N, C-alpha and C positions, 0 to 999 in steps of 0.2 A: 577181363578174364585173359590170364597170360597165355602167351602164344607158344611159350616154352613145352618141350615133349617131356615126360616123364622121367625122372633118373631110372637107370638100370642097374643090373646086379651083375658082376663078372666074375668068373671063380679065377683065382690066380692059383695056378699050377705050378709054377715055376721050381726046378730043384736046383740048387746052385751046386757047382763042383768045388768052388773055394769061397771061403771068407775074407780073402783077400784079392780082390780083381786089379787092384791097383798098389804096387809097392813104391816106397818113397825114401829115399835116401839123401843127404847132402855131404858134399866133400869139398874143400877147396872153392867155395862161393857159388857152387853149381849144384841145384836140385835136380837130381834123376826120379822121374817117372814111370814106372814100368808098367805097362799092361801086361797083367799076369793070368791070361786065360789060352795058355798055350796049346791046351788038348781041343781047343776050338779056333784056333788059329785067331786069336784075342778077338773074336766075335764080339761086338759091342750091346751090350746089353745094359736095361736102365741101371743094376748094382755097379757096373764099372762106370758108366758115366757121371752117377753122382759121386762116387769116389775120385774119379778124375778131377771133377770140380773142386771138392774139397782138398785134394792133393795141390792143384793150382793155387786155389786159396792160400793154403798153408806155406806156399812158398813165396808168394807176394806178401806175407805178413812177416817172412823173416828177413830180419834187415843183414844177416850172414848171407843171403843169397842174391847174386847178380846176375845168373842166367838159367834156364830152365832147359833140360833137355828132356823130350818125350821118346821113349822108346819103347818096344815089344819084346815080352819074354818068348822065346822059342825061333821056329824058324821062320815067322813072317810077322810084320808089322802089324798087320790088321787086315783082315776078311770082311770087314765092312760089319752092318749091322747084324744083329742077332735076328734071324728070321727062320731057325729051324733047331736049336739045341734044347736040353731039357732046361736051361736056365732062361730061356726068354722069358722075359718078366712084363711084359705088355701090360697086364692086368693088375699091378702092385703099385700101392700108393707111396709116393716118397716125399720127404721133407724137401719142398721145391724151391729151386735158386731162384727162381724170377716171380713175378706176379700170377702169372697163369692159374686159373682154377685146375684142381684134380680133375684128370680125364675119366679115372677110371669108371665111375658112374653116370656118364655123358652118353647121350643117344647120338645116332647118325653119325654124318661127318665131325660132328663136334669133337667125338672121341679120340680120332687119330689127329685132328687138327691142333686141339689143345696141347696133346701129348709131345708132338713133333715140334710145335713152339718153344715149349719146354726146354726137351732134352736134345732136340739137334739144331735149329736155327738159333732159339735163344742163347743154349750154351755155347755153342760155337762163336758166336759173336762176342760173347763175354771173354772168351778166351783169346780172341784176336786181339783184346783191348787191353789187355795186361800191361802193366806198365814196366816189365821186366822182357828182356830178349827172350825168346823161345826157339828151341833147335828141334826139328823131327830127326830123328834117325832111322831110317827105314832101310829094313833088310826084306827080303822077300816079295810076299804080296801085300799091295797097299791098294784096296779094291774098294770101290764104292764109298762107305761110311767111312774106311780109312782114308779115303782121300781129303775128308774133312779134317779129320784130326792133323794131318798134315798140313793141309792148306792152312790153317789158322796159324800155324806155328810162323815166326819170321823167316827161319831159315830152313833149307831141307838138304841134309846129308844122304846120300843114299848107298848102298853096296852095288856093285857093277851088274849083281844078278838081281835086284830089285826090278818089280814092274808096277805099271800103276794101270788102275781100270775102272771104267764107269760103265757097266752094262745094264743100267735098269731100264735104258729105251726097250729092251725085250719087254719089259713089264709094260709099256706103253707109257713110262713116265718119263719125263724129260730131264733127267740128271737127279742127283741127290740133293737133299735139302738145301744144304749150304751151297748154293750155286755160284761157285767162283771160276766155272771153266774159262771163259772167254778173257778172267783177268789171269789166271795161271798161265794160261796158253793164247797164241792170237785165236781171233775168231775163226778161222779157217780150220786151224789145226783142232778147235773145238769141236766144230762141227764133225771133223772126220772121227775124233775121237768118240763121240757120242753116237753117231748113225752106223757105226761099224761095232762099237763095243769090244774093239780088241784090244789088246794088251799094248801098253807103252812101254819099251824099254826104258832101264833108267839113263842109259846112254843117249836115247832120243828126247826123254824128260830134260835131260842137261844142255842140250842143243837148243831146246824151246824156252829154256830159261827158267824152267819150274824147279830143277833142282841146283843147289849151289857147288856142291862139289861130291864127287864119285871118287870110290874107294873100293879095291878088292874086300870082299866079306871079312877076311882075317885083321883088315887093316882098319874097318869102319869105326870101331870103337875109340881106335886110338887118334883117329883123324876128327871124330865128332870132338870128343874132349879137347884136343887140342885148341881146334877154333872156339869151343865155348871157355877155354882158359884166355885166351887172345882177348874176346869180348870182355870178359869179366874185369880184365884191367882200366877199361874204361869209366869215367865217371858213371854214377848211377843216373843223376838227373841229365845229363847229356844223351843217355841211351834212351830214356824215356821220352824225353821231348823229339828225338829223333824218328823214335818209332811212331809216335802222334802222329807228326808232320807228315809222314808217308802214309799211313793210314788215312789221314785226313784228305791227301792228294786224291788217292784213290776213291773215297767215297764223294770228292766232287766230280768225279770222273764217272760216277753213276753207279758204284758197286753194291751199294747199301739199297738203294732202291729198286735197281734190277733185281737183287735178290729177293725183295718183297714181292715183285711180279711173279716171278718163277716159282717162288713158295706157292702161292695161290694156283697157278697151272699144276703144279706137282699135285696138289689136293684135288683138284678137278679132274687127275687124271685116277687119282685112288678111288674118287667116286663113281667115274665113268666106269672102272673096272668090276666094282662092286654091282653096280646096275645090270651089267653083262653077264657077270659069271658068279656074283656071290662072295668073289674075294677080293680085297682090297690090292692084292701084288699081281692081279690076273693070273693067280694058278701058279706063281711060282714060289717054292722056298727053297731053303739052300741048296738040296739034293739036285731040284731040277735046274737051279741057276748053273750047279757045276757040270751037269749034263750037257746044258744048251753051249757052255763054255767049251766042252770037248768036242762037242759036235761041229761049231764054228771053226774051231782049228783045225780039225781034221777036212773041213770043205776048204780051208785056203792051203793043203798042202799041195 
């Protein structure tokens, strides 16, 4: 007799505000992927995540593309995972990009574990391994899940008014699913970043080596595309092998295995929250997180 629990049914109530969550264009050997949910600060629902995956694949398959730029439409790069808009589509089935099974009818912890293996950890790892150089062009907020999108890129170029933040420790969770914090920052700074949940300014991120170049907001686009154009002049195979070599060194330093361990702890935290409160996020939706940020900022003034 199987020990598997019975499948369940969940209602998909998502209402999308756009049918184009990601815009795609190519010019001068540079593909531009633009997250296009500006009314919700480019919060990442599955619709957007799968659209990003399709766009990255399209750019890789186009021999005319040498470099890929990822950017966000509107004031902000990305406010992170969608945990509170009408377009939150956690119960919708998609044509999956990896070999994990559909999560929507799975019971218990399997539901969220299968989904996040697919759309967060799995996709981020795929995007990190793209053979073409990628540049994140960051303005405004880059929060939680937004960090994951920036961190999978080879380079980060930011406006001087951008900020970076991972406040999910407030949910009792040890950082976002793609746990690159000790590699993007040194371990002591990574602890401070997570323990406090404070915003890190673009200048501070530049000092820590997380950001490659800083520009005033009005010069961000020109600066980013000048860098992309310079890289695009290099031979394709040289770029691909260099990227592969550096990623391999990071993995030899434990990046991949560490991420596997923290992903498991991340899901222990989700299960712990659900046992205590009935909510995997510990009672935090988007509005509650915004209020917590405001309160924390006020206390530190």
